[in-house]
Backbone bond lengths (Angstrom), bond angles and torsions (degrees), N, CA, C in turn:
res aa  C-N    CA-C-N  psi(-1)  N-CA   C-N-CA  omega(-1)  CA-C   N-CA-C  phi
1 X - - - 1.467 - - 1.531 109.83 -
2 X 1.316 116.35 132.28 1.455 120.95 179.53 1.519 110.18 -76.51
3 X 1.340 115.80 129.33 1.459 120.72 179.04 1.524 109.75 -86.56
4 X 1.325 115.62 136.78 1.464 121.02 179.39 1.523 108.62 -141.29
5 X 1.319 116.80 109.38 1.454 121.04 -177.80 1.541 112.06 -101.09
6 X 1.313 116.47 7.45 1.467 119.83 -178.07 1.527 110.43 -80.46
7 X 1.302 115.40 128.62 1.462 120.98 176.71 1.523 109.61 -106.84
8 X 1.324 116.21 133.41 1.467 119.87 175.49 1.524 108.58 -74.38
9 X 1.335 116.23 138.46 1.458 120.95 -172.91 1.520 112.79 -110.15
10 X 1.331 114.92 138.45 1.456 124.50 171.83 1.527 106.68 -138.43
11 X 1.321 117.58 169.89 1.465 118.39 -174.50 1.512 110.84 -167.31
12 X 1.328 114.67 177.12 1.462 122.14 166.21 1.521 107.23 -125.63
13 X 1.348 116.60 132.70 1.457 123.11 175.44 1.524 107.74 -105.08
14 X 1.328 117.30 131.92 1.452 120.26 177.49 1.510 111.56 -164.53
15 X 1.338 115.88 172.91 1.468 122.42 175.79 1.530 108.81 -159.20
16 X 1.331 117.94 108.77 1.464 127.07 -4.03 1.529 110.04 -78.13
17 X 1.328 116.50 158.84 1.457 119.33 -174.67 1.530 113.10 -133.14
18 X 1.331 117.15 -7.41 1.470 119.81 -174.44 1.525 112.58 -60.39
19 X 1.330 117.12 -28.11 1.471 120.16 -177.60 1.527 112.67 -85.65
20 X 1.332 117.44 -2.25 1.465 120.81 -175.99 1.528 110.64 -77.29
21 X 1.345 118.69 121.71 1.468 120.97 -174.27 1.528 115.06 -92.42
22 X 1.333 117.92 9.86 1.461 120.86 -173.26 1.530 112.66 -57.96
23 X 1.327 116.74 -38.93 1.466 120.06 -177.64 1.522 111.97 -54.79
24 X 1.331 117.16 -41.10 1.470 120.68 -176.65 1.521 111.49 -60.24
25 X 1.334 116.50 -43.64 1.468 118.10 -175.65 1.530 111.62 -79.48
26 X 1.339 117.36 -35.63 1.463 119.65 -178.27 1.525 110.75 -69.95
27 X 1.329 117.36 -44.96 1.459 118.57 179.75 1.526 111.62 -68.10
28 X 1.343 117.75 -29.72 1.466 119.90 173.93 1.525 110.03 -62.48
29 X 1.331 116.38 -40.71 1.468 120.19 177.75 1.524 111.08 -66.72
30 X 1.332 116.66 -42.25 1.461 119.48 178.12 1.530 110.42 -57.79
31 X 1.320 116.95 -47.31 1.474 120.20 -179.04 1.522 111.07 -62.87
32 X 1.332 116.33 -44.56 1.463 121.06 -176.88 1.524 111.12 -61.04
33 X 1.324 116.59 -37.34 1.465 121.01 -177.71 1.535 112.71 -96.55
34 X 1.339 116.55 14.44 1.472 122.26 175.19 1.529 112.43 56.33
35 X 1.322 115.71 42.97 1.460 121.20 177.64 1.532 109.22 -100.53
36 X 1.300 117.30 128.63 1.464 122.04 178.27 1.526 109.29 -84.18
37 X 1.335 114.89 63.08 1.458 122.03 -176.60 1.527 108.36 -122.89
38 X 1.329 116.51 156.90 1.456 122.17 175.31 1.526 109.57 -127.77
39 X 1.329 114.18 153.54 1.470 120.84 178.01 1.525 107.18 -130.62
40 X 1.327 116.69 119.03 1.461 122.57 -175.40 1.529 110.99 -104.43
41 X 1.314 115.71 149.62 1.465 122.13 173.82 1.521 107.08 -105.45
42 X 1.338 117.07 112.85 1.469 121.08 -167.22 1.532 110.66 -122.02
43 X 1.321 115.07 122.88 1.464 121.28 175.65 1.524 108.94 -77.97
44 X 1.327 117.20 119.56 1.466 121.78 -179.16 1.522 108.53 -129.50
45 X 1.328 116.21 116.73 1.458 120.50 176.33 1.528 109.65 -69.64
46 X 1.325 117.14 150.95 1.477 119.24 -178.87 1.525 113.27 -52.63
47 X 1.336 116.98 -40.92 1.459 119.42 -177.40 1.521 112.65 -72.71
48 X 1.333 117.81 -12.07 1.468 121.72 -179.88 1.522 113.37 -103.43
49 X 1.332 117.64 4.64 1.457 119.89 -174.02 1.530 112.30 -61.14
50 X 1.318 117.45 -44.94 1.463 119.81 179.75 1.513 112.12 -59.57
51 X 1.345 116.37 -40.78 1.463 120.47 179.10 1.525 110.76 -67.02
52 X 1.340 116.58 -37.07 1.467 120.17 179.32 1.525 110.68 -64.87
53 X 1.325 117.20 -42.54 1.470 120.70 178.05 1.524 109.88 -64.28
54 X 1.333 116.87 -42.64 1.466 120.50 178.45 1.526 110.72 -61.74
55 X 1.341 116.49 -38.31 1.452 120.09 178.66 1.513 112.05 -65.63
56 X 1.335 117.00 -43.40 1.459 120.83 177.53 1.523 110.65 -61.98
57 X 1.317 115.92 -38.67 1.469 120.70 178.59 1.534 110.23 -65.30
58 X 1.330 116.42 -45.92 1.461 120.96 -177.07 1.528 111.98 -64.46
59 X 1.338 116.31 -33.77 1.467 120.38 -177.75 1.528 113.16 -89.65
60 X 1.326 116.61 2.84 1.452 119.98 175.71 1.519 114.49 70.36
61 X 1.347 116.88 32.24 1.459 118.91 177.17 1.526 109.97 -62.48
62 X 1.317 115.66 149.53 1.458 121.34 -179.89 1.529 112.81 -81.38
63 X 1.321 116.31 -14.06 1.457 120.08 178.20 1.506 111.16 156.69
64 X 1.340 115.85 177.06 1.461 120.38 178.63 1.526 109.25 -162.14
65 X 1.321 113.89 157.47 1.461 121.59 174.39 1.525 109.97 -95.28
66 X 1.321 115.57 157.25 1.459 122.60 173.12 1.518 108.65 -120.27
67 X 1.338 115.92 137.27 1.443 120.49 171.66 1.523 107.52 -128.42
68 X 1.330 117.06 -173.00 1.467 121.88 -176.87 1.527 109.96 -48.74
69 X 1.366 119.56 130.86 1.467 129.50 3.72 1.529 112.49 -111.12
70 X 1.338 118.47 33.45 1.467 121.68 -164.91 1.528 116.10 -102.88
71 X 1.325 119.53 -0.43 1.462 120.48 -168.51 1.533 113.48 -66.95
72 X 1.307 116.66 -30.72 1.469 119.93 176.53 1.528 110.39 -96.68
73 X 1.324 116.39 -40.14 1.468 121.38 -175.51 1.525 112.99 -62.92
74 X 1.336 117.87 -24.54 1.466 119.98 -177.04 1.527 113.08 -73.37
75 X 1.307 117.86 -20.74 1.465 120.85 -168.78 1.537 114.27 -57.56
76 X 1.345 119.62 -41.33 1.475 118.04 -179.84 1.527 114.38 -66.23
77 X 1.327 117.72 -15.96 1.464 120.98 -177.20 1.531 112.87 -91.00
78 X 1.334 117.34 -0.19 1.464 121.42 -176.62 1.521 111.00 -102.58
79 X 1.327 116.20 163.20 1.465 120.92 -178.48 1.518 112.43 -82.30
80 X 1.330 116.70 -32.14 1.464 120.31 178.10 1.521 109.00 -158.25
81 X 1.322 114.79 162.90 1.467 121.76 -178.38 1.518 108.04 -121.36
82 X 1.335 116.35 125.88 1.457 121.55 179.64 1.520 112.32 -68.43
83 X 1.323 115.80 165.59 1.468 121.15 -175.80 1.524 112.16 -58.63
84 X 1.327 116.92 -43.04 1.465 119.44 -177.92 1.521 110.99 -62.01
85 X 1.323 116.84 -45.01 1.457 120.81 -178.84 1.530 111.54 -69.79
86 X 1.335 117.11 -32.75 1.465 119.69 176.55 1.517 110.88 -62.16
87 X 1.326 116.49 -44.93 1.464 120.23 -178.23 1.526 111.43 -66.83
88 X 1.321 115.84 -36.29 1.464 120.28 -176.10 1.526 111.25 -83.88
89 X 1.336 116.46 -31.56 1.453 119.95 -178.29 1.515 112.66 82.41
90 X 1.326 117.13 22.86 1.465 121.84 179.72 1.525 108.66 -156.24
91 X 1.330 115.74 152.99 1.468 122.88 -179.45 1.519 108.82 -121.10
92 X 1.318 117.48 129.88 1.468 119.64 172.60 1.522 112.00 -119.35
93 X 1.337 117.08 -5.82 1.464 120.33 -176.41 1.522 108.91 -143.55
94 X 1.323 116.23 121.00 1.461 121.82 178.32 1.523 108.42 -107.74
95 X 1.330 116.16 135.45 1.462 122.45 -175.07 1.522 109.12 -124.17
96 X 1.355 116.47 130.47 1.462 120.91 172.63 1.524 107.72 -76.37
97 X 1.321 116.21 115.77 1.461 119.93 -173.99 1.525 109.77 -146.43
98 X 1.334 116.87 127.60 1.465 123.00 175.91 1.532 112.02 53.81
99 X 1.333 116.60 40.18 1.449 121.03 175.97 1.513 115.33 81.49
100 X 1.342 117.91 3.81 1.459 121.21 179.95 1.510 111.67 -133.04
101 X 1.326 115.95 178.71 1.456 122.13 177.20 1.525 108.89 -109.24
102 X 1.333 115.57 121.57 1.460 122.46 -175.76 1.527 109.74 -110.93
103 X 1.320 116.68 130.10 1.457 121.38 178.66 1.519 111.08 -89.24
104 X 1.327 116.21 128.09 1.456 122.62 176.83 1.529 108.90 -124.45
105 X 1.312 116.21 170.61 1.463 119.72 173.62 1.515 109.33 -133.55
106 X 1.321 115.94 117.66 1.464 122.17 179.67 1.521 111.80 -108.63
107 X 1.342 117.41 -6.84 1.467 121.06 -177.19 1.525 112.29 -58.34
108 X 1.333 115.73 -51.88 1.459 120.09 -174.80 1.514 112.59 -63.61
109 X 1.335 115.84 -43.81 1.467 119.04 178.96 1.518 111.11 -67.00
110 X 1.342 116.41 -33.98 1.453 119.78 176.38 1.520 111.44 -63.86
111 X 1.334 115.97 -42.50 1.465 119.69 177.29 1.520 110.86 -64.65
112 X 1.325 116.00 -44.28 1.462 120.35 -176.78 1.530 111.25 -60.66
113 X 1.337 116.88 -42.32 1.460 119.84 177.90 1.521 110.97 -62.35
114 X 1.324 116.29 -39.84 1.460 120.94 179.45 1.523 110.82 -65.66
115 X 1.339 116.68 -43.56 1.465 120.92 -179.86 1.520 111.23 -64.98
116 X 1.316 117.06 -40.31 1.469 120.37 -176.93 1.525 113.06 -66.46
117 X 1.325 116.85 -16.28 1.464 119.12 173.80 1.524 111.01 -69.33
118 X 1.341 115.94 -18.70 1.466 121.46 -179.82 1.520 111.92 -110.48
119 X 1.350 116.50 -43.88 1.464 120.15 -176.74 1.529 109.28 -157.43
120 X 1.334 115.78 145.74 1.463 121.29 174.29 1.527 107.91 -83.01
121 X 1.341 118.64 122.36 1.463 120.10 -175.54 1.530 115.13 -74.82
122 X 1.323 118.38 -6.91 1.468 120.80 -177.46 1.526 110.17 -56.22
123 X 1.323 115.57 123.61 1.450 121.48 177.81 1.513 115.65 79.94
124 X 1.325 118.45 -1.97 1.464 120.98 -176.74 1.529 111.33 -89.61
125 X 1.337 116.09 147.18 1.458 121.67 175.65 1.529 108.81 -84.98
126 X 1.338 115.73 130.44 1.463 121.46 -172.20 1.525 109.64 -127.22
127 X 1.338 116.04 135.80 1.464 122.06 171.36 1.524 107.84 -112.67
128 X 1.346 115.95 129.28 1.459 121.90 -178.37 1.524 108.87 -119.03
129 X 1.328 116.35 126.25 1.454 122.11 177.30 1.519 108.69 -91.71
130 X 1.343 116.53 117.42 1.457 121.19 -179.84 1.512 112.30 110.55
131 X 1.343 115.17 162.99 1.469 120.06 177.72 1.521 111.84 -143.49
132 X 1.344 116.92 18.41 1.455 121.12 178.88 1.514 112.49 -79.09
133 X 1.332 116.45 -161.15 1.457 120.86 -175.15 1.514 113.69 -58.99
134 X 1.339 116.67 -45.51 1.466 119.72 -179.96 1.525 110.88 -66.42
135 X 1.332 116.44 -42.88 1.462 120.44 179.47 1.519 111.37 -61.68
136 X 1.325 116.86 -41.04 1.468 121.35 178.75 1.518 110.55 -61.19
137 X 1.331 116.15 -47.00 1.458 120.01 -178.51 1.519 111.11 -61.67
138 X 1.327 116.28 -46.06 1.465 121.27 -179.34 1.522 110.49 -63.46
139 X 1.333 116.71 -47.20 1.459 120.95 -176.02 1.521 112.45 -64.00
140 X 1.335 117.21 -44.78 1.462 120.34 -178.43 1.527 110.77 -65.20
141 X 1.337 117.52 -43.69 1.467 119.59 179.99 1.529 110.97 -65.66
142 X 1.324 117.57 -37.43 1.464 120.05 176.45 1.525 110.63 -64.52
143 X 1.331 116.28 -40.33 1.466 119.72 178.16 1.527 110.47 -62.42
144 X 1.323 116.83 -45.29 1.461 120.63 -179.45 1.530 111.65 -67.59
145 X 1.342 116.58 -24.03 1.464 120.94 178.13 1.521 112.54 -84.43
146 X 1.343 116.63 1.07 1.458 120.04 174.93 1.510 115.77 88.95
147 X 1.343 116.77 22.26 1.464 118.87 176.63 1.522 109.76 -58.96
148 X 1.336 115.22 155.91 1.465 120.25 179.77 1.519 110.57 -75.12
149 X 1.322 117.64 -125.60 1.456 121.00 179.92 1.528 110.51 -74.68
150 X 1.329 116.01 131.47 1.465 122.44 177.30 1.530 108.81 -109.27
151 X 1.329 116.55 124.16 1.460 121.70 178.18 1.518 108.88 -112.24
152 X 1.327 116.48 123.38 1.461 122.28 179.02 1.521 108.61 -101.82
153 X 1.325 115.98 121.57 1.467 122.10 178.71 1.522 107.74 -109.96
154 X 1.333 116.92 122.30 1.457 118.98 -175.84 1.518 111.23 -151.42
155 X 1.340 116.14 148.75 1.465 120.26 179.60 1.524 111.56 -71.76
156 X 1.334 117.29 -40.44 1.461 120.98 179.83 1.525 108.66 -90.44
157 X 1.307 116.36 111.19 1.471 120.79 -172.80 1.519 112.17 -63.65
158 X 1.337 117.58 -38.93 1.463 119.98 -175.38 1.526 111.46 -62.18
159 X 1.334 117.91 -45.31 1.463 119.74 -178.77 1.525 111.26 -72.41
160 X 1.330 116.65 -33.42 1.458 119.57 177.06 1.516 111.83 -64.85
161 X 1.317 116.18 -44.39 1.468 120.13 179.84 1.534 111.03 -69.81
162 X 1.318 116.85 -32.87 1.470 119.50 177.29 1.528 110.39 -63.45
163 X 1.330 117.32 -40.65 1.463 120.38 177.43 1.522 110.71 -64.78
164 X 1.323 116.72 -40.63 1.464 120.32 178.34 1.530 110.47 -59.63
165 X 1.329 116.78 -43.65 1.463 120.20 179.45 1.528 111.22 -62.78
166 X 1.320 116.60 -40.00 1.468 119.97 178.62 1.527 110.88 -65.86
167 X 1.314 117.00 -37.18 1.466 120.31 178.17 1.525 110.97 -66.08
168 X 1.301 116.42 -38.79 1.468 120.00 178.26 1.524 111.59 -65.07
169 X 1.329 116.50 -29.96 1.468 120.30 178.76 1.524 112.12 -66.70
170 X 1.336 117.48 -25.50 1.470 120.05 177.43 1.524 110.98 -98.45
171 X 1.351 115.78 15.81 1.455 120.38 172.53 1.508 116.20 89.98
172 X 1.337 117.75 11.47 1.461 120.30 -177.81 1.524 111.48 -85.04
173 X 1.322 115.32 153.03 1.452 122.15 168.22 1.522 106.62 -89.99
174 X 1.326 116.62 108.84 1.460 120.04 -171.99 1.523 110.52 -136.86
175 X 1.334 115.25 149.78 1.462 120.92 178.75 1.522 109.40 -146.03
176 X 1.326 115.34 157.73 1.455 121.86 178.75 1.514 109.90 -105.98
177 X 1.340 115.31 142.66 1.453 120.88 174.29 1.519 109.21 -133.30
178 X 1.333 118.26 128.54 1.465 119.97 179.05 1.527 111.04 -60.64
179 X 1.314 115.47 148.67 1.470 121.97 179.17 1.524 107.83 -81.86
180 X 1.318 117.10 101.64 1.455 121.63 176.79 1.523 109.53 -77.45
181 X 1.303 116.88 169.55 1.466 119.94 179.12 1.520 110.93 -56.95
182 X 1.328 116.17 -44.21 1.460 120.18 174.55 1.521 107.76 -120.60
183 X 1.321 116.51 126.28 1.460 121.43 -175.30 1.522 109.38 -88.86
184 X 1.311 115.46 118.39 1.461 119.86 175.02 1.525 108.14 -94.13
185 X 1.315 116.16 128.49 1.459 121.90 -177.37 1.522 108.72 -99.42
186 X 1.339 118.53 117.90 1.468 120.14 -179.37 1.529 111.44 -57.46
187 X 1.315 116.58 147.01 1.458 120.75 -178.98 1.527 111.45 -62.35
188 X 1.331 116.41 -24.72 1.470 120.19 179.89 1.526 112.70 -72.00
189 X 1.339 117.53 -13.79 1.464 121.11 -179.73 1.522 110.16 -67.92
190 X 1.313 115.69 125.51 1.474 119.78 -178.92 1.514 113.47 -102.07
191 X 1.340 116.11 -22.40 1.471 121.10 176.20 1.523 108.14 -136.81
192 X 1.337 116.48 129.24 1.461 122.97 176.66 1.523 108.12 -119.43
193 X 1.345 116.60 128.75 1.467 121.08 -175.39 1.524 110.06 -124.89
194 X 1.321 116.64 125.40 1.460 120.24 168.23 1.516 107.83 -89.03
195 X 1.328 116.80 106.60 1.465 121.85 179.26 1.521 110.46 -110.63
196 X 1.343 116.06 24.37 1.466 120.92 174.22 1.524 108.75 -99.16
197 X 1.330 116.23 179.02 1.466 120.98 176.47 1.528 111.83 -95.33
198 X 1.330 117.53 8.13 1.466 120.39 179.73 1.529 109.30 -67.37
199 X 1.333 115.92 120.85 1.457 121.15 -177.64 1.505 113.45 104.55
200 X 1.354 117.03 -7.76 1.462 121.22 179.51 1.528 109.77 -72.73
201 X 1.333 116.43 138.01 1.459 120.94 177.36 1.531 110.24 -51.02
202 X 1.338 119.32 134.64 1.462 128.33 9.44 1.518 115.17 -89.32
203 X 1.322 118.10 3.71 1.471 121.36 -179.26 1.532 109.74 -82.63
204 X 1.339 117.12 57.90 1.464 120.97 -171.07 1.523 113.13 -71.40
205 X 1.334 118.03 -12.79 1.464 120.53 177.77 1.527 111.75 -98.18
206 X 1.332 116.25 -2.59 1.452 120.00 -178.77 1.519 112.13 -70.25
207 X 1.337 115.07 144.87 1.467 120.11 -179.22 1.518 109.50 -153.54
208 X 1.331 118.06 130.34 1.465 119.46 174.73 1.520 109.86 -55.90
209 X 1.339 118.22 139.56 1.466 121.61 -174.46 1.533 112.59 -77.16
210 X 1.321 115.61 73.62 1.461 121.94 178.77 1.525 109.37 -94.39
211 X 1.320 117.03 144.33 1.464 121.31 174.21 1.528 108.35 -79.17
212 X 1.328 115.72 82.01 1.460 120.49 -175.73 1.524 112.24 -65.40
213 X 1.332 116.90 -27.94 1.467 119.61 -178.79 1.527 111.56 -62.90
214 X 1.337 116.23 -24.98 1.466 120.44 -179.40 1.528 111.94 -104.41
215 X 1.328 117.77 5.22 1.463 121.00 -177.95 1.530 109.95 -72.65
216 X 1.329 116.53 127.37 1.465 120.84 -177.78 1.529 110.16 -69.19
217 X 1.333 117.99 131.92 1.472 121.14 -178.39 1.528 114.28 -61.19
218 X 1.348 117.43 -19.72 1.466 118.30 -179.63 1.524 112.12 -77.79
219 X 1.337 118.16 -8.57 1.458 121.66 -176.07 1.531 110.85 -73.41
220 X 1.325 116.37 132.27 1.463 121.62 172.00 1.525 106.45 -86.18
221 X 1.329 116.98 126.05 1.461 121.92 -174.16 1.525 109.43 -116.72
222 X 1.337 115.84 125.28 1.475 121.41 -177.17 1.521 110.21 -124.69
223 X 1.326 114.94 147.40 1.466 121.89 175.81 1.515 107.47 -125.37
224 X 1.337 117.70 136.74 1.460 120.30 179.34 1.525 111.84 -85.33
225 X 1.329 118.06 -7.42 1.465 121.93 -176.13 1.524 110.38 -76.30
226 X 1.349 117.77 124.57 1.461 119.98 178.79 1.520 114.22 -92.73
227 X 1.332 117.27 -19.32 1.468 120.77 -175.68 1.522 109.86 -133.09
228 X 1.352 116.28 103.36 1.468 128.53 5.80 1.532 111.05 -84.60
229 X 1.327 118.54 155.72 1.461 119.97 179.29 1.532 112.93 -65.24
230 X 1.334 116.76 -36.37 1.462 120.97 179.07 1.518 108.54 -99.63
231 X 1.330 116.46 99.38 1.463 121.64 -178.66 1.520 110.38 -93.57
232 X 1.349 118.29 160.03 1.465 120.00 173.70 1.529 112.20 -55.01
233 X 1.334 116.68 -36.28 1.466 121.92 178.65 1.527 110.38 -56.80
234 X 1.328 117.10 -47.61 1.467 120.84 -179.69 1.527 111.75 -71.40
235 X 1.323 116.86 -36.98 1.472 119.52 -178.94 1.524 110.82 -66.27
236 X 1.320 117.16 -41.21 1.472 120.26 177.96 1.531 110.45 -64.10
237 X 1.335 116.25 -40.91 1.465 120.10 179.58 1.525 111.12 -65.79
238 X 1.334 116.50 -41.35 1.464 120.53 179.36 1.528 110.73 -63.33
239 X 1.327 116.41 -35.55 1.464 120.16 178.54 1.520 111.83 -64.88
240 X 1.326 116.54 -23.54 1.471 121.28 176.57 1.525 111.66 -85.44
241 X 1.327 117.06 -2.12 1.461 121.07 -179.62 1.510 113.86 91.70
242 X 1.337 117.86 8.55 1.469 121.45 -179.70 1.530 110.89 -77.07
243 X 1.324 115.98 147.13 1.452 120.48 168.76 1.524 108.27 -75.33
244 X 1.324 117.46 134.73 1.461 120.92 -175.35 1.530 111.35 -121.44
245 X 1.340 114.29 153.49 1.467 122.23 179.12 1.523 107.51 -131.29
246 X 1.339 116.75 118.64 1.462 118.99 -179.01 1.527 110.65 -82.65
247 X 1.346 115.04 172.13 1.457 120.40 -175.51 1.508 114.84 -77.85
248 X 1.347 118.12 -7.01 1.457 119.21 -179.67 1.523 111.93 -65.72
249 X 1.334 116.82 -38.47 1.461 119.65 -179.44 1.516 111.92 -60.55
250 X 1.318 116.61 -45.66 1.464 120.80 178.10 1.526 110.23 -63.36
251 X 1.341 116.86 -43.86 1.461 120.75 -179.48 1.523 111.25 -61.02
252 X 1.324 116.39 -45.41 1.466 120.85 -178.94 1.526 110.90 -65.22
253 X 1.318 116.42 -46.54 1.463 119.24 -176.36 1.525 112.47 -66.47
254 X 1.351 116.66 -41.69 1.466 117.16 177.80 1.520 110.46 -67.90
255 X 1.348 116.61 -32.27 1.461 120.23 176.93 1.519 112.37 -66.47
256 X 1.328 116.45 -40.15 1.464 121.06 176.69 1.524 110.53 -58.59
257 X 1.319 115.78 -44.27 1.460 119.81 -179.07 1.530 110.56 -64.82
258 X 1.339 116.76 -39.93 1.448 120.46 178.55 1.521 112.29 -63.50
259 X 1.328 116.40 -45.13 1.463 120.28 178.84 1.525 110.53 -61.32
260 X 1.328 116.44 -38.97 1.465 120.41 178.39 1.531 110.37 -63.51
261 X 1.348 116.62 -42.46 1.469 120.33 176.59 1.524 110.77 -58.79
262 X 1.342 117.34 -46.40 1.460 121.12 -173.10 1.528 113.20 -74.81
263 X 1.352 116.48 -43.94 1.472 120.21 -168.31 1.523 114.07 -108.58
264 X 1.331 117.85 -20.20 1.458 121.12 -172.62 1.511 113.20 83.23
265 X 1.339 117.25 -2.98 1.462 122.20 179.98 1.532 109.38 -95.65
266 X 1.333 116.92 136.89 1.459 121.42 174.77 1.528 107.51 -91.55
267 X 1.336 118.23 103.18 1.464 119.94 -170.26 1.526 113.01 -75.00
268 X 1.332 114.98 159.25 1.455 122.83 -179.92 1.526 109.09 -78.48
269 X 1.334 117.03 113.95 1.464 121.52 -178.00 1.520 111.87 -64.64
270 X 1.329 117.73 -33.02 1.463 120.91 -178.97 1.521 110.98 -64.03
271 X 1.321 116.98 -37.35 1.460 121.35 177.59 1.526 110.38 -64.28
272 X 1.325 116.51 -40.67 1.459 121.61 -178.92 1.518 110.88 -68.50
273 X 1.324 117.00 -43.91 1.473 120.27 178.62 1.521 110.92 -63.86
274 X 1.326 117.00 -41.37 1.459 120.62 179.83 1.528 111.08 -59.84
275 X 1.320 116.91 -40.33 1.468 120.46 179.56 1.524 110.90 -63.60
276 X 1.339 117.01 -41.74 1.457 120.89 179.11 1.521 111.36 -68.50
277 X 1.320 116.82 -43.89 1.460 119.94 -179.80 1.519 111.25 -62.00
278 X 1.329 116.67 -33.95 1.465 120.73 178.63 1.522 111.23 -64.79
279 X 1.329 117.38 -46.57 1.472 118.12 -177.66 1.518 111.48 -69.55
280 X 1.328 117.72 -34.36 1.463 118.37 -179.42 1.518 112.09 -76.37
281 X 1.325 118.00 -28.83 1.469 120.38 175.58 1.527 109.95 -69.25
282 X 1.324 117.49 -32.46 1.457 121.10 177.02 1.512 111.05 -68.94
283 X 1.353 116.16 -35.13 1.464 119.78 177.44 1.524 110.22 -66.59
284 X 1.359 115.12 -38.17 1.461 118.66 -178.59 1.505 112.24 -68.51
């Protein structure tokens, strides 16, 4: 039998990144499917991103994920950008393909799969808080899935309006709304999404300033934050009787797509969720 001690490498680059739980679920999938692969959690400062990509290229890594603040900044360092990432304007998954590094985006599709377990967004009015990489991915995929009116709420008007213009280019009905001190959600809103980092560990008490007392109970409320899975945003919405969707579903689904890109294997989502639930139950 030929001995082979070489492990294929994948990773996530971010800053800060210590709170990112992706490694737990991806390596659980690798073990379950008998893949001799590793997934590293790597702290990369913004000014070192180009060097980090060059290092991954030099060492023959099979790919890597990007999280805050690298999803847009990484694009000039790649050889090509896939269709999904072109439409969204951000990359969260890099794949070694045909001798180069290709930028893809699995965030939006991961969110969409998670949302469809609760409701089909076709024709529904959606309000999205934020306009960063995650918000872009979610908004574009919702637009392509036939969502009704999309409202982007953001503190920085220029980036919010830029996202609205991009959504209109793919045929969406979209509008911008300034981020007031307290966000009032119209009763016509059927899906509300927190696509900001407010509430992400260690800011576990953080919550977007929504007027929850006036939030309609029929609204489906989703958070993209996976750590912690139960955020104040979701707890307040649940107290109003809203159906809620935590960030684990999006994390798992986008991770499944990434593993499929890298290995060709369609991983077991239940194994990945179990790994995440185990680490968060230990924290509790």
